[in-house]
C-alpha positions in Angstrom: 133.7 105.1 64.8 132.4 105.9 61.5 128.9 105.8 60.1 127.6 105.3 56.6 124.2 104.4 55.1 123.1 103.4 52.0 119.9 104.6 50.0 117.6 101.6 51.3 114.1 100.6 50.0 111.5 102.2 52.1 111.3 99.2 54.5 114.7 98.6 55.3 117.2 100.4 56.6 121.1 99.7 56.2 123.7 101.2 58.8 127.3 100.7 58.7 130.2 101.1 61.6 133.7 101.0 61.5 134.8 100.0 64.9 138.2 99.9 66.5 137.5 96.1 68.4 138.2 92.6 66.7 135.4 91.0 65.3 135.4 88.7 68.5 134.8 91.6 70.3 132.2 92.5 69.0 130.5 88.9 68.6 130.6 88.6 72.1 128.1 92.0 72.6 126.0 91.2 70.0 125.5 87.2 70.9 126.0 86.9 75.2 122.2 88.5 76.1 123.9 89.8 79.4 126.2 91.9 77.2 123.5 92.8 74.5 120.7 94.0 77.2 123.4 96.9 77.7 122.1 98.4 74.1 119.2 96.3 73.1 117.1 96.0 76.0 114.8 92.8 75.7 111.4 94.4 75.9 112.3 95.6 72.5 112.5 91.9 71.2 109.4 90.0 70.2 111.4 87.1 71.3 114.9 87.0 72.8 116.0 84.0 71.0 117.9 85.4 68.1 115.7 84.4 64.3 119.0 83.2 62.9 122.8 83.6 63.7 125.8 82.1 62.5 129.1 82.5 65.2 130.8 85.4 64.4 129.8 86.7 61.2 125.9 87.3 61.9 123.3 86.9 64.5 119.2 88.2 63.9 116.3 89.4 65.9 112.8 89.7 65.8 111.9 93.4 67.3 108.4 94.6 67.8 107.2 98.4 68.4 106.0 99.2 71.9 103.5 101.8 70.0 100.6 101.2 68.0 100.4 99.6 64.9 102.7 97.8 66.5 104.9 96.2 63.7 107.8 93.7 63.5 111.0 94.2 62.0 114.1 92.1 62.0 117.2 93.3 62.4 120.6 91.6 61.1 123.6 92.5 62.8 126.7 91.4 60.7 130.8 91.7 61.2 133.0 92.2 58.8 136.8 91.8 59.8 138.7 95.2 58.6 142.5 95.0 57.4 143.2 96.9 60.6 142.0 94.0 63.2 138.7 96.1 63.6 135.2 95.3 62.3 132.3 97.0 60.5 129.1 96.4 62.1 126.2 96.0 59.0 122.7 97.2 61.1 120.0 95.8 58.4 116.7 96.9 59.7 113.6 95.6 57.9 109.8 95.1 58.4 109.0 91.9 58.5 107.0 90.4 56.2 104.2 88.8 58.4 102.6 93.4 58.6 99.7 92.4 57.1 100.1 95.3 54.1 100.1 98.9 54.2 100.3 100.7 57.6 97.2 103.1 57.8 98.0 106.9 59.4 94.9 109.1 60.3 95.9 112.6 60.7 93.6 114.8 63.0 92.4 117.9 61.8 
């Protein structure tokens, strides 16, 4: 598995992984709750149901931080077949627009 990261904007992180598994197998791991829970526990999700899904290609979930300021974000998982029969998994993690503006951080003196 190879990992590549783009230079994302401050509110977005994009990672890409080359997988030896065919797209159909990767889609199963992303879309079947019992399989997805092995690597993305339901406690990390703001809601269990996907926000959007294009079968075999992409699925988006809403996440919520478990620590203050409890920001919400959206993670989109895209699958692209590669020429060797494997898959490119692109993970796009972006802060949700529902977060009210900037985050205030307090520093201890």
